[in-house]
VMD Tcl script that builds the backbone (N, CA, C; Angstrom):
set m [mol new atoms 351]
animate dup $m
set s [atomselect $m all]
$s set {name element resname resid chain x y z} {
  {N N MET 1 A 99.771 126.735 89.189}
  {CA C MET 1 A 100.053 125.813 90.278}
  {C C MET 1 A 98.847 124.894 90.488}
  {N N ALA 2 A 99.112 123.627 90.771}
  {CA C ALA 2 A 98.040 122.655 90.964}
  {C C ALA 2 A 97.276 122.948 92.261}
  {N N ARG 3 A 95.971 122.764 92.175}
  {CA C ARG 3 A 95.156 122.974 93.371}
  {C C ARG 3 A 95.297 121.780 94.304}
  {N N SER 4 A 95.151 122.031 95.582}
  {CA C SER 4 A 95.270 120.977 96.583}
  {C C SER 4 A 94.015 120.106 96.603}
  {N N PHE 5 A 94.123 118.968 97.253}
  {CA C PHE 5 A 92.979 118.081 97.424}
  {C C PHE 5 A 91.827 118.834 98.082}
  {N N GLY 6 A 92.122 119.571 99.136}
  {CA C GLY 6 A 91.083 120.304 99.861}
  {C C GLY 6 A 90.384 121.341 99.003}
  {N N GLU 7 A 91.141 122.051 98.188}
  {CA C GLU 7 A 90.549 123.064 97.308}
  {C C GLU 7 A 89.623 122.422 96.276}
  {N N ILE 8 A 90.060 121.301 95.723}
  {CA C ILE 8 A 89.230 120.614 94.734}
  {C C ILE 8 A 87.987 120.043 95.392}
  {N N LEU 9 A 88.143 119.445 96.566}
  {CA C LEU 9 A 86.995 118.889 97.288}
  {C C LEU 9 A 85.965 119.991 97.571}
  {N N ARG 10 A 86.426 121.132 98.065}
  {CA C ARG 10 A 85.513 122.240 98.366}
  {C C ARG 10 A 84.769 122.691 97.106}
  {N N ALA 11 A 85.498 122.834 96.007}
  {CA C ALA 11 A 84.882 123.284 94.750}
  {C C ALA 11 A 83.840 122.281 94.267}
  {N N ARG 12 A 84.149 120.997 94.322}
  {CA C ARG 12 A 83.197 119.972 93.855}
  {C C ARG 12 A 81.979 119.885 94.782}
  {N N ARG 13 A 82.197 120.052 96.084}
  {CA C ARG 13 A 81.068 120.039 97.029}
  {C C ARG 13 A 80.153 121.221 96.744}
  {N N ARG 14 A 80.738 122.381 96.522}
  {CA C ARG 14 A 79.934 123.565 96.215}
  {C C ARG 14 A 79.221 123.415 94.879}
  {N N ASP 15 A 79.898 122.808 93.896}
  {CA C ASP 15 A 79.245 122.539 92.606}
  {C C ASP 15 A 78.001 121.679 92.806}
  {N N ALA 16 A 78.082 120.766 93.775}
  {CA C ALA 16 A 76.956 119.871 94.076}
  {C C ALA 16 A 75.907 120.549 94.948}
  {N N LYS 17 A 76.185 121.802 95.330}
  {CA C LYS 17 A 75.278 122.578 96.193}
  {C C LYS 17 A 74.969 121.842 97.500}
  {N N MET 18 A 76.037 121.339 98.110}
  {CA C MET 18 A 75.920 120.633 99.384}
  {C C MET 18 A 76.683 121.392 100.454}
  {N N SER 19 A 76.176 121.326 101.661}
  {CA C SER 19 A 76.917 121.884 102.791}
  {C C SER 19 A 77.931 120.840 103.270}
  {N N GLN 20 A 78.870 121.301 104.070}
  {CA C GLN 20 A 79.827 120.361 104.654}
  {C C GLN 20 A 79.095 119.335 105.519}
  {N N ARG 21 A 78.076 119.779 106.224}
  {CA C ARG 21 A 77.302 118.861 107.076}
  {C C ARG 21 A 76.589 117.794 106.252}
  {N N GLN 22 A 76.008 118.207 105.128}
  {CA C GLN 22 A 75.323 117.236 104.266}
  {C C GLN 22 A 76.320 116.211 103.731}
  {N N LEU 23 A 77.458 116.691 103.260}
  {CA C LEU 23 A 78.466 115.781 102.735}
  {C C LEU 23 A 78.921 114.809 103.819}
  {N N ALA 24 A 79.182 115.335 105.001}
  {CA C ALA 24 A 79.628 114.482 106.098}
  {C C ALA 24 A 78.585 113.410 106.408}
  {N N GLN 25 A 77.350 113.812 106.530}
  {CA C GLN 25 A 76.286 112.871 106.880}
  {C C GLN 25 A 76.125 111.796 105.808}
  {N N GLU 26 A 76.086 112.206 104.549}
  {CA C GLU 26 A 75.835 111.256 103.467}
  {C C GLU 26 A 77.033 110.361 103.156}
  {N N SER 27 A 78.227 110.803 103.503}
  {CA C SER 27 A 79.404 109.973 103.231}
  {C C SER 27 A 79.905 109.231 104.468}
  {N N GLY 28 A 79.253 109.455 105.604}
  {CA C GLY 28 A 79.590 108.704 106.812}
  {C C GLY 28 A 80.849 109.157 107.514}
  {N N VAL 29 A 81.162 110.444 107.401}
  {CA C VAL 29 A 82.310 110.991 108.122}
  {C C VAL 29 A 81.829 112.139 109.008}
  {N N ASP 30 A 82.690 112.603 109.876}
  {CA C ASP 30 A 82.356 113.687 110.786}
  {C C ASP 30 A 82.427 115.033 110.068}
  {N N PHE 31 A 81.544 115.941 110.453}
  {CA C PHE 31 A 81.523 117.284 109.863}
  {C C PHE 31 A 82.879 117.973 109.993}
  {N N SER 32 A 83.487 117.876 111.164}
  {CA C SER 32 A 84.770 118.558 111.362}
  {C C SER 32 A 85.852 117.954 110.470}
  {N N TYR 33 A 85.709 116.683 110.141}
  {CA C TYR 33 A 86.657 116.014 109.250}
  {C C TYR 33 A 86.603 116.640 107.856}
  {N N VAL 34 A 85.396 116.875 107.349}
  {CA C VAL 34 A 85.232 117.510 106.038}
  {C C VAL 34 A 85.853 118.906 106.054}
  {N N SER 35 A 85.595 119.656 107.097}
  {CA C SER 35 A 86.156 121.000 107.215}
  {C C SER 35 A 87.677 120.960 107.207}
  {N N LYS 36 A 88.250 120.050 107.970}
  {CA C LYS 36 A 89.714 119.938 108.027}
  {C C LYS 36 A 90.289 119.522 106.673}
  {N N LEU 37 A 89.602 118.612 105.972}
  {CA C LEU 37 A 90.061 118.206 104.643}
  {C C LEU 37 A 90.059 119.389 103.689}
  {N N GLU 38 A 88.958 120.123 103.669}
  {CA C GLU 38 A 88.830 121.246 102.735}
  {C C GLU 38 A 89.833 122.361 103.015}
  {N N ASN 39 A 90.251 122.474 104.252}
  {CA C ASN 39 A 91.217 123.509 104.618}
  {C C ASN 39 A 92.651 122.987 104.652}
  {N N ASP 40 A 92.827 121.754 104.160}
  {CA C ASP 40 A 94.149 121.119 104.087}
  {C C ASP 40 A 94.862 121.085 105.435}
  {N N ARG 41 A 94.084 120.937 106.504}
  {CA C ARG 41 A 94.681 120.843 107.846}
  {C C ARG 41 A 95.056 119.405 108.178}
  {N N ILE 42 A 94.528 118.446 107.409}
  {CA C ILE 42 A 94.887 117.039 107.577}
  {C C ILE 42 A 95.127 116.459 106.181}
  {N N PRO 43 A 95.874 115.356 106.106}
  {CA C PRO 43 A 96.108 114.756 104.791}
  {C C PRO 43 A 94.828 114.127 104.234}
  {N N PRO 44 A 94.785 113.938 102.925}
  {CA C PRO 44 A 93.601 113.308 102.322}
  {C C PRO 44 A 93.338 111.920 102.918}
  {N N PRO 45 A 92.081 111.503 102.892}
  {CA C PRO 45 A 91.733 110.194 103.456}
  {C C PRO 45 A 92.177 109.051 102.558}
  {N N ALA 46 A 91.879 107.849 102.999}
  {CA C ALA 46 A 92.175 106.643 102.217}
  {C C ALA 46 A 91.405 106.681 100.901}
  {N N GLY 47 A 91.916 105.978 99.918}
  {CA C GLY 47 A 91.307 105.956 98.595}
  {C C GLY 47 A 89.843 105.579 98.596}
  {N N ASP 48 A 89.466 104.576 99.386}
  {CA C ASP 48 A 88.066 104.145 99.415}
  {C C ASP 48 A 87.150 105.231 99.970}
  {N N THR 49 A 87.630 105.992 100.938}
  {CA C THR 49 A 86.847 107.100 101.489}
  {C C THR 49 A 86.693 108.198 100.446}
  {N N ILE 50 A 87.746 108.440 99.689}
  {CA C ILE 50 A 87.677 109.447 98.620}
  {C C ILE 50 A 86.636 109.043 97.587}
  {N N VAL 51 A 86.616 107.777 97.213}
  {CA C VAL 51 A 85.628 107.297 96.232}
  {C C VAL 51 A 84.215 107.493 96.771}
  {N N ARG 52 A 84.010 107.179 98.040}
  {CA C ARG 52 A 82.679 107.346 98.661}
  {C C ARG 52 A 82.263 108.817 98.654}
  {N N ILE 53 A 83.170 109.705 99.017}
  {CA C ILE 53 A 82.875 111.142 99.020}
  {C C ILE 53 A 82.557 111.619 97.601}
  {N N ALA 54 A 83.348 111.172 96.630}
  {CA C ALA 54 A 83.138 111.588 95.235}
  {C C ALA 54 A 81.757 111.165 94.744}
  {N N LYS 55 A 81.332 109.973 95.108}
  {CA C LYS 55 A 80.004 109.500 94.693}
  {C C LYS 55 A 78.912 110.375 95.290}
  {N N VAL 56 A 79.075 110.768 96.539}
  {CA C VAL 56 A 78.071 111.595 97.210}
  {C C VAL 56 A 77.936 112.950 96.518}
  {N N ILE 57 A 79.054 113.541 96.128}
  {CA C ILE 57 A 78.979 114.861 95.500}
  {C C ILE 57 A 78.874 114.776 93.974}
  {N N GLY 58 A 78.860 113.567 93.447}
  {CA C GLY 58 A 78.643 113.378 92.015}
  {C C GLY 58 A 79.792 113.827 91.133}
  {N N CYS 59 A 81.005 113.635 91.614}
  {CA C CYS 59 A 82.148 113.998 90.776}
  {C C CYS 59 A 82.962 112.756 90.442}
  {N N ASP 60 A 83.860 112.896 89.495}
  {CA C ASP 60 A 84.714 111.795 89.073}
  {C C ASP 60 A 85.687 111.457 90.204}
  {N N PRO 61 A 85.626 110.229 90.727}
  {CA C PRO 61 A 86.567 109.861 91.797}
  {C C PRO 61 A 88.020 110.022 91.369}
  {N N GLY 62 A 88.294 109.823 90.083}
  {CA C GLY 62 A 89.664 109.942 89.590}
  {C C GLY 62 A 90.273 111.303 89.836}
  {N N GLU 63 A 89.458 112.342 89.730}
  {CA C GLU 63 A 89.966 113.700 89.965}
  {C C GLU 63 A 90.439 113.862 91.408}
  {N N LEU 64 A 89.611 113.410 92.349}
  {CA C LEU 64 A 89.987 113.532 93.759}
  {C C LEU 64 A 91.125 112.577 94.117}
  {N N LEU 65 A 91.090 111.360 93.572}
  {CA C LEU 65 A 92.153 110.396 93.854}
  {C C LEU 65 A 93.497 110.914 93.346}
  {N N ALA 66 A 93.507 111.498 92.155}
  {CA C ALA 66 A 94.749 112.031 91.604}
  {C C ALA 66 A 95.280 113.181 92.458}
  {N N ALA 67 A 94.388 114.057 92.894}
  {CA C ALA 67 A 94.815 115.184 93.734}
  {C C ALA 67 A 95.378 114.697 95.061}
  {N N ALA 68 A 94.833 113.595 95.562}
  {CA C ALA 68 A 95.286 113.051 96.845}
  {C C ALA 68 A 96.471 112.101 96.696}
  {N N LYS 69 A 96.763 111.721 95.445}
  {CA C LYS 69 A 97.817 110.747 95.165}
  {C C LYS 69 A 97.516 109.426 95.871}
  {N N LYS 70 A 96.250 108.982 95.704}
  {CA C LYS 70 A 95.790 107.744 96.338}
  {C C LYS 70 A 95.133 106.844 95.309}
  {N N MET 71 A 94.945 105.582 95.706}
  {CA C MET 71 A 94.223 104.616 94.881}
  {C C MET 71 A 93.226 103.875 95.760}
  {N N PRO 72 A 92.079 103.495 95.185}
  {CA C PRO 72 A 91.153 102.671 95.958}
  {C C PRO 72 A 91.766 101.294 96.224}
  {N N SER 73 A 91.333 100.646 97.294}
  {CA C SER 73 A 91.928 99.364 97.684}
  {C C SER 73 A 91.773 98.302 96.600}
  {N N ARG 74 A 90.672 98.333 95.834}
  {CA C ARG 74 A 90.509 97.306 94.792}
  {C C ARG 74 A 91.585 97.430 93.715}
  {N N VAL 75 A 92.052 98.652 93.455}
  {CA C VAL 75 A 93.130 98.842 92.487}
  {C C VAL 75 A 94.447 98.363 93.087}
  {N N GLU 76 A 94.701 98.753 94.322}
  {CA C GLU 76 A 95.925 98.306 94.998}
  {C C GLU 76 A 95.962 96.787 95.069}
  {N N ASP 77 A 94.823 96.174 95.399}
  {CA C ASP 77 A 94.754 94.712 95.491}
  {C C ASP 77 A 95.063 94.064 94.148}
  {N N GLY 78 A 94.641 94.703 93.064}
  {CA C GLY 78 A 94.902 94.163 91.738}
  {C C GLY 78 A 96.363 94.243 91.332}
  {N N LEU 79 A 97.112 95.115 91.984}
  {CA C LEU 79 A 98.530 95.265 91.666}
  {C C LEU 79 A 99.419 94.333 92.478}
  {N N VAL 80 A 98.921 93.898 93.625}
  {CA C VAL 80 A 99.712 93.035 94.496}
  {C C VAL 80 A 99.992 91.724 93.764}
  {N N GLY 81 A 101.227 91.346 93.732}
  {CA C GLY 81 A 101.607 90.093 93.107}
  {C C GLY 81 A 101.563 90.122 91.591}
  {N N ALA 82 A 101.498 91.302 90.990}
  {CA C ALA 82 A 101.472 91.418 89.531}
  {C C ALA 82 A 102.628 92.302 89.080}
  {N N PRO 83 A 103.828 91.726 88.971}
  {CA C PRO 83 A 104.974 92.548 88.576}
  {C C PRO 83 A 104.794 93.198 87.207}
  {N N GLU 84 A 104.018 92.562 86.335}
  {CA C GLU 84 A 103.773 93.144 85.010}
  {C C GLU 84 A 102.995 94.455 85.134}
  {N N ALA 85 A 102.047 94.491 86.065}
  {CA C ALA 85 A 101.266 95.714 86.286}
  {C C ALA 85 A 102.171 96.836 86.786}
  {N N HIS 86 A 103.070 96.508 87.681}
  {CA C HIS 86 A 104.010 97.512 88.184}
  {C C HIS 86 A 104.911 98.012 87.057}
  {N N ARG 87 A 105.401 97.083 86.241}
  {CA C ARG 87 A 106.245 97.461 85.119}
  {C C ARG 87 A 105.504 98.367 84.143}
  {N N PHE 88 A 104.232 98.025 83.882}
  {CA C PHE 88 A 103.401 98.827 82.992}
  {C C PHE 88 A 103.246 100.243 83.537}
  {N N LEU 89 A 102.912 100.349 84.815}
  {CA C LEU 89 A 102.716 101.670 85.423}
  {C C LEU 89 A 104.013 102.475 85.451}
  {N N GLN 90 A 105.111 101.810 85.727}
  {CA C GLN 90 A 106.396 102.515 85.728}
  {C C GLN 90 A 106.734 103.032 84.328}
  {N N ALA 91 A 106.497 102.200 83.318}
  {CA C ALA 91 A 106.783 102.620 81.944}
  {C C ALA 91 A 105.895 103.805 81.553}
  {N N ALA 92 A 104.600 103.700 81.847}
  {CA C ALA 92 A 103.675 104.785 81.506}
  {C C ALA 92 A 104.047 106.063 82.251}
  {N N SER 93 A 104.422 105.922 83.504}
  {CA C SER 93 A 104.792 107.087 84.298}
  {C C SER 93 A 106.039 107.766 83.753}
  {N N SER 94 A 107.016 106.985 83.355}
  {CA C SER 94 A 108.262 107.568 82.861}
  {C C SER 94 A 108.074 108.269 81.516}
  {N N MET 95 A 107.000 107.918 80.789}
  {CA C MET 95 A 106.740 108.536 79.484}
  {C C MET 95 A 106.067 109.897 79.606}
  {N N LYS 96 A 105.586 110.229 80.804}
  {CA C LYS 96 A 104.908 111.511 81.038}
  {C C LYS 96 A 103.829 111.759 79.981}
  {N N LEU 97 A 102.875 110.830 79.921}
  {CA C LEU 97 A 101.815 110.874 78.925}
  {C C LEU 97 A 100.893 112.077 79.124}
  {N N SER 98 A 100.397 112.611 78.019}
  {CA C SER 98 A 99.399 113.678 78.072}
  {C C SER 98 A 98.041 113.050 78.394}
  {N N ARG 99 A 97.064 113.881 78.708}
  {CA C ARG 99 A 95.708 113.376 78.962}
  {C C ARG 99 A 95.189 112.601 77.764}
  {N N GLU 100 A 95.425 113.134 76.576}
  {CA C GLU 100 A 94.950 112.471 75.360}
  {C C GLU 100 A 95.605 111.111 75.191}
  {N N GLU 101 A 96.902 111.039 75.476}
  {CA C GLU 101 A 97.605 109.752 75.363}
  {C C GLU 101 A 97.090 108.754 76.393}
  {N N TRP 102 A 96.802 109.226 77.611}
  {CA C TRP 102 A 96.217 108.337 78.621}
  {C C TRP 102 A 94.874 107.797 78.136}
  {N N GLU 103 A 94.049 108.685 77.588}
  {CA C GLU 103 A 92.724 108.257 77.100}
  {C C GLU 103 A 92.861 107.244 75.965}
  {N N THR 104 A 93.813 107.469 75.075}
  {CA C THR 104 A 94.063 106.518 73.988}
  {C C THR 104 A 94.496 105.170 74.559}
  {N N LEU 105 A 95.373 105.207 75.529}
  {CA C LEU 105 A 95.854 103.980 76.159}
  {C C LEU 105 A 94.721 103.239 76.851}
  {N N ILE 106 A 93.863 103.962 77.538}
  {CA C ILE 106 A 92.704 103.344 78.189}
  {C C ILE 106 A 91.818 102.662 77.147}
  {N N GLY 107 A 91.584 103.337 76.038}
  {CA C GLY 107 A 90.785 102.749 74.962}
  {C C GLY 107 A 91.398 101.461 74.436}
  {N N LYS 108 A 92.707 101.464 74.276}
  {CA C LYS 108 A 93.387 100.265 73.797}
  {C C LYS 108 A 93.296 99.135 74.820}
  {N N LEU 109 A 93.415 99.468 76.087}
  {CA C LEU 109 A 93.278 98.435 77.128}
  {C C LEU 109 A 91.877 97.843 77.127}
  {N N GLU 110 A 90.885 98.703 77.018}
  {CA C GLU 110 A 89.505 98.219 77.002}
  {C C GLU 110 A 89.234 97.344 75.790}
  {N N SER 111 A 89.860 97.648 74.666}
  {CA C SER 111 A 89.635 96.850 73.455}
  {C C SER 111 A 90.269 95.466 73.564}
  {N N LEU 112 A 91.196 95.265 74.482}
  {CA C LEU 112 A 91.765 93.933 74.682}
  {C C LEU 112 A 90.711 92.937 75.160}
  {N N ARG 113 A 89.751 93.424 75.954}
  {CA C ARG 113 A 88.703 92.562 76.513}
  {C C ARG 113 A 87.418 92.605 75.690}
  {N N ASP 114 A 87.195 93.704 74.999}
  {CA C ASP 114 A 85.986 93.870 74.211}
  {C C ASP 114 A 86.374 94.393 72.825}
  {N N PRO 115 A 86.833 93.483 71.933}
  {CA C PRO 115 A 87.339 93.936 70.644}
  {C C PRO 115 A 86.296 94.560 69.736}
  {N N GLY 116 A 85.024 94.418 70.060}
  {CA C GLY 116 A 83.979 95.054 69.253}
  {C C GLY 116 A 83.753 94.343 67.930}
  {N N PRO 117 A 83.073 95.032 66.964}
  {CA C PRO 117 A 82.735 94.389 65.689}
  {C C PRO 117 A 83.921 94.110 64.799}
}
mol reanalyze $m
mol bondsrecalc $m
mol representation Tube
mol addrep $m
C-alpha cells in the first residue's frame, strides 16, 4: 500500500535529522502545522509550500508532490492555455508509464531543447 503524504514527510524529515520545530522554523510554517501534516490530520499544503519544505529537508520535491497529488504553481501556470500540454499529460497518464518509461520520456523532452553533440 502506498504511504501517505504525512508518512513520507515524517520519514524525509527524520532522514534529514531535523525536528518538527526546526522544519517549521526553516520553512516558514507553524510547528503545529508540521505535526498535523505528518499525522495526516489535515490535507497536504499547496504545491509551492511542499517544494519549500522539500528544499529545507533536502529531498526531491517530486516525491512529496506526487504523494500529495499537487503541482507547484509554475507548472500549473505553464499548463494554462496550453491544450497541447493537457493532451500530452492525458496521453501519458492513460499509458500508465513505468518509472523507467517516464525517465526515458523526460530525456527525450530535454533533448528537444538541448540536442547535444
